[in-house]
ZAMARGU-4260 file (C-alpha; in steps of 0.2 Angstrom, whole numbers, plus 5000, padded with zeros to 4 digits):
<rodrens>
0) 6107/5274/4273 | 6104/5293/4274 | 6115/5295/4290 | 6129/5286/4282 | 6129/5297/4267
5) 6128/5313/4277 | 6143/5308/4287 | 6154/5304/4272 | 6166/5318/4269 | 6166/5328/4253
10) 6181/5332/4243 | 6187/5350/4242 | 6178/5361/4230 | 6165/5347/4227 | 6151/5360/4227
15) 6158/5369/4212 | 6147/5370/4197 | 6161/5366/4184 | 6168/5349/4183 | 6186/5355/4180
20) 6185/5365/4196 | 6179/5349/4206 | 6194/5339/4199 | 6207/5352/4202 | 6211/5347/4220
25) 6213/5329/4215 | 6225/5334/4201 | 6235/5346/4212 | 6237/5332/4225 | 6242/5319/4212
30) 6255/5330/4204 | 6262/5335/4221 | 6263/5317/4227 | 6271/5311/4211 | 6284/5325/4211
35) 6288/5326/4229 | 6290/5307/4233 | 6305/5304/4222 | 6312/5322/4225 | 6312/5319/4244
40) 6321/5302/4242 | 6334/5310/4231 | 6337/5325/4242 | 6338/5316/4258 | 6350/5303/4252
45) 6361/5313/4240 | 6362/5330/4249 | 6358/5326/4267 | 6367/5308/4267 | 6352/5299/4274
50) 6351/5280/4270 | 6339/5274/4257 | 6327/5265/4268 | 6324/5280/4280 | 6323/5292/4266
55) 6310/5281/4257 | 6300/5279/4273 | 6300/5298/4276 | 6296/5302/4258 | 6281/5291/4258
60) 6274/5298/4275 | 6277/5316/4270 | 6270/5315/4252 | 6257/5301/4251 | 6245/5309/4263
65) 6243/5324/4251 | 6230/5313/4242 | 6220/5310/4258 | 6220/5329/4261 | 6208/5331/4247
70) 6195/5322/4257 | 6201/5323/4275 | 6214/5337/4276 | 6215/5337/4295 | 6219/5318/4296
75) 6232/5320/4283 | 6240/5335/4293 | 6242/5323/4308 | 6252/5311/4298 | 6262/5324/4288
80) 6266/5335/4304 | 6272/5319/4313 | 6282/5314/4298 | 6290/5331/4296 | 6295/5332/4314
85) 6302/5315/4314 | 6312/5318/4298 | 6320/5334/4307 | 6325/5323/4321 | 6332/5309/4310
90) 6342/5322/4301 | 6351/5326/4317 | 6359/5308/4316 | 6368/5313/4300 | 6381/5326/4296
95) 6375/5337/4282 | 6382/5354/4276 | 6377/5370/4285 | 6370/5378/4269 | 6356/5365/4268
100) 6339/5370/4275 | 6335/5362/4292 | 6323/5357/4301 | 6312/5356/4286 | 6320/5354/4268
105) 6312/5363/4254 | 6302/5348/4247 | 6294/5346/4264 | 6289/5365/4265 | 6281/5364/4248
110) 6270/5349/4253 | 6266/5357/4270 | 6261/5373/4263 | 6249/5364/4251 | 6242/5354/4265
115) 6239/5370/4275 | 6230/5378/4261 | 6218/5363/4260 | 6216/5364/4279 | 6211/5382/4277
120) 6198/5378/4264 | 6189/5365/4275 | 6192/5368/4294 | 6185/5381/4306 | 6195/5396/4312
125) 6198/5388/4329 | 6206/5372/4321 | 6217/5383/4310 | 6224/5393/4325 | 6228/5377/4334
130) 6236/5370/4319 | 6247/5385/4317 | 6251/5385/4336 | 6257/5367/4334 | 6268/5371/4319
135) 6275/5386/4328 | 6278/5376/4344 | 6287/5362/4334 | 6297/5374/4324 | 6303/5384/4339
140) 6306/5368/4349 | 6317/5360/4336 | 6327/5377/4335 | 6335/5373/4352 | 6343/5357/4345
145) 6348/5364/4328 | 6365/5357/4323 | 6369/5374/4314 | 6364/5392/4315 | 6348/5392/4305
150) 6343/5410/4307 | 6327/5416/4300 | 6327/5402/4287 | 6322/5390/4300 | 6305/5399/4303
155) 6299/5397/4285 | 6289/5382/4291 | 6279/5392/4303 | 6278/5408/4292 | 6273/5400/4275
160) 6261/5388/4284 | 6253/5402/4293 | 6251/5412/4276 | 6243/5396/4268 | 6231/5394/4283
165) 6226/5412/4282 | 6223/5412/4263 | 6213/5396/4264 | 6202/5402/4278 | 6199/5418/4270
170) 6194/5409/4254 | 6182/5397/4263 | 6174/5411/4273 | 6171/5421/4257 | 6163/5406/4249
175) 6152/5403/4264 | 6146/5421/4264 | 6142/5420/4245 | 6133/5403/4248 | 6123/5410/4262
180) 6118/5426/4252 | 6112/5415/4237 | 6102/5404/4249 | 6095/5420/4257 | 6091/5427/4240
185) 6082/5411/4235 | 6072/5410/4251 | 6068/5429/4249 | 6062/5427/4231 | 6051/5412/4236
190) 6043/5421/4250 | 6041/5437/4239 | 6032/5426/4226 | 6021/5418/4239 | 6017/5434/4247
195) 6013/5442/4230 | 6002/5427/4226 | 5992/5428/4242 | 5990/5447/4241 | 5983/5446/4223
200) 5971/5432/4228 | 5965/5443/4243 | 5963/5457/4231 | 5953/5446/4219 | 5942/5440/4233
205) 5939/5458/4239 | 5934/5463/4221 | 5923/5447/4219 | 5914/5452/4235 | 5907/5468/4227
210) 5902/5458/4212 | 5893/5444/4221 | 5886/5456/4234 | 5876/5465/4221 | 5868/5449/4215
215) 5864/5444/4233 | 5856/5461/4237 | 5845/5459/4222 | 5839/5442/4228 | 5836/5448/4245
220) 5825/5463/4239 | 5816/5452/4227 | 5812/5439/4240 | 5807/5452/4253 | 5795/5461/4241
225) 5787/5446/4233 | 5772/5445/4244 | 5768/5463/4240 | 5771/5462/4222 | 5762/5445/4220
230) 5746/5446/4230 | 5740/5429/4225 | 5754/5419/4233 | 5749/5404/4244 | 5755/5405/4263
235) 5768/5391/4260 | 5776/5400/4245 | 5777/5417/4255 | 5786/5407/4269 | 5798/5400/4256
240) 5802/5418/4250 | 5804/5424/4268 | 5817/5410/4270 | 5826/5414/4254 | 5827/5432/4260
245) 5834/5427/4277 | 5847/5415/4269 | 5853/5429/4257 | 5855/5441/4272 | 5865/5429/4282
250) 5876/5425/4267 | 5879/5444/4264 | 5883/5446/4283 | 5896/5431/4282 | 5903/5439/4266
255) 5905/5456/4274 | 5914/5448/4290 | 5926/5438/4278 | 5929/5454/4268 | 5934/5463/4285
260) 5948/5450/4287 | 5954/5452/4269 | 5953/5470/4268 | 5968/5479/4275 | 5970/5498/4279
265) 5977/5501/4262 | 5962/5494/4253 | 5949/5505/4260 | 5949/5515/4244 | 5943/5499/4235
270) 5925/5501/4242 | 5919/5507/4225 | 5909/5498/4211 | 5920/5487/4201 | 5924/5491/4183
275) 5920/5480/4168 | 5921/5479/4149 | 5913/5496/4148 | 5927/5505/4157 | 5941/5498/4146
280) 5939/5512/4134 | 5941/5525/4147 | 5957/5516/4153 | 5964/5516/4136 | 5961/5535/4134
285) 5969/5539/4150 | 5984/5529/4145 | 5985/5537/4128 | 5985/5554/4136 | 6000/5550/4147
290) 6009/5534/4141 | 6009/5534/4122 | 5998/5530/4107 | 5985/5516/4110 | 5974/5509/4097
295) 5958/5501/4104 | 5946/5489/4096 | 5930/5487/4107 | 5918/5473/4107 | 5899/5475/4111
300) 5896/5459/4121 | 5887/5455/4137 | 5899/5446/4149 | 5897/5441/4167 | 5903/5453/4179
305) 5918/5442/4185 | 5924/5440/4167 | 5922/5459/4164 | 5932/5463/4179 | 5945/5451/4175
310) 5947/5458/4157 | 5948/5476/4164 | 5962/5471/4176 | 5972/5462/4163 | 5971/5476/4151
315) 5975/5488/4166 | 5990/5478/4171 | 5996/5476/4153 | 5995/5494/4149 | 6004/5498/4166
320) 6018/5487/4161 | 6020/5495/4144 | 6022/5512/4153 | 6035/5505/4164 | 6045/5495/4152
325) 6042/5502/4135 | 6037/5521/4137 | 6031/5529/4121 | 6028/5512/4112 | 6012/5511/4101
330) 6000/5498/4109 | 5986/5489/4102 | 5971/5484/4113 | 5957/5473/4106 | 5942/5464/4112
335) 5934/5451/4102 | 5922/5436/4103 | 5927/5419/4097 | 5913/5407/4093 | 5914/5389/4100
340) 5922/5376/4089 | 5911/5362/4095 | 5895/5360/4105 | 5904/5357/4121 | 5913/5373/4123
345) 5905/5391/4124 | 5910/5407/4116 | 5925/5416/4123 | 5931/5434/4125 | 5948/5437/4118
350) 5958/5451/4126 | 5973/5455/4117 | 5986/5469/4121 | 6002/5470/4110 | 6015/5484/4111
355) 6028/5488/4098 | 6046/5491/4103 | 6049/5508/4112 | 6056/5522/4101 | 6071/5523/4112
360) 6078/5510/4124 | 6073/5515/4142 | 6086/5519/4154 | 6076/5509/4167 | 6058/5505/4171
365) 6048/5519/4176 | 6041/5518/4193 | 6023/5521/4192 | 6009/5515/4203 | 6004/5497/4198
370) 5987/5490/4198 | 5991/5473/4203 | 6006/5461/4203 | 6010/5459/4185 | 6009/5442/4177
375) 6005/5434/4193 | 5989/5444/4195 | 5984/5440/4177 | 5986/5422/4179 | 5976/5421/4195
380) 5962/5431/4187 | 5962/5420/4171 | 5962/5404/4182 | 5948/5411/4192 | 5936/5411/4178
385) 5943/5396/4169 | 5951/5405/4155 | 5968/5404/4146 | 5983/5416/4146 | 5997/5418/4134
390) 6011/5431/4137 | 6028/5433/4130 | 6040/5444/4120 | 6039/5446/4101 | 6053/5444/4089
395) 6053/5463/4085 | 6056/5468/4103 | 6038/5471/4108 | 6027/5461/4120 | 6010/5452/4119
400) 5997/5448/4132 | 5983/5437/4126 | 5969/5430/4137 | 5953/5420/4133 | 5939/5421/4145
405) 5923/5411/4144 | 5907/5421/4142 | 5896/5408/4149 | 5895/5407/4168 | 5893/5388/4167
410) 5910/5386/4160 | 5919/5393/4175 | 5906/5392/4190
</rodrens>
């Protein structure tokens, strides 16, 4: 079923987004067919003196395939081309006035030019060249048996057909270039988003290593020193502490090897203690000195290191976005604790960063060093600790970033 659908030809302009554009080829083909069919019969009989039967047959063969040209222009060209050449040969059997156009009357030229335009919109360059050579060859060949001196008028079939083929081919290639650019931009954007997500996850993993490594180091030290601090330990308990210390050291070694894979050359500067809630005030002060007025409402609460690190990075990225996109705007940063609404949920830390509209519309975003990857990084950090994130513009032109992070490790471990 799929192969049959793929082989089914599509109408010209079938990929257009607007319906009237998709219907345009059918409308043009219908109008040409309805207009040229009776016109050809009348002209061939009244002006050229051809009998009604031959004129009607030629008119149908030259005009009706224009409807087929919407879907299969090359097949329609075979029929029309043969009919036009046959019509020119049939006209040699009648005596018509020298002022009349030969070998191709005006109504045939109109239909053929429209057909060549459809060919240009569908077929490849090599096919278009072959079509034009066939047209030129037939035109020149018929010129040797012309009943009158046709002059340059006899070459209109070749000239106008070539112009239509060139125009249609140029439009088709322009459309193909634009389509490929859109596809490439779509692919590039998807790859960029995927790369950004992976980079942010690797960054979070590196930062969490420092947090977890501290706790593992404490476990190792406590287990190693237990037999010296607690002299009354039985031998089997001492052996248990020794096993705990050994396991902790192995875990630290595995974590360091994993970190060596995640940490690239640009990340060497991250080998420092990770910040937390206590450093948000310093971050706000630094931003206020360089980026604009910032109001800060702190909160004295004990939070797990992973939660404190996530809160710090969210505030850091939100303030960086304010400096980039709303320089000079007043910003409000607040930390608060919301109590659980039921027995199942724990207390949550609410991180809120709201900025007012900038005093003056910025000419463009200021390029300053970012700390992460914007909203992608915020969402990843919130998801890491099982929190919730709400971001979006405000009606007055400002922007709001609100995150809720659980304060109990059991809620996100």
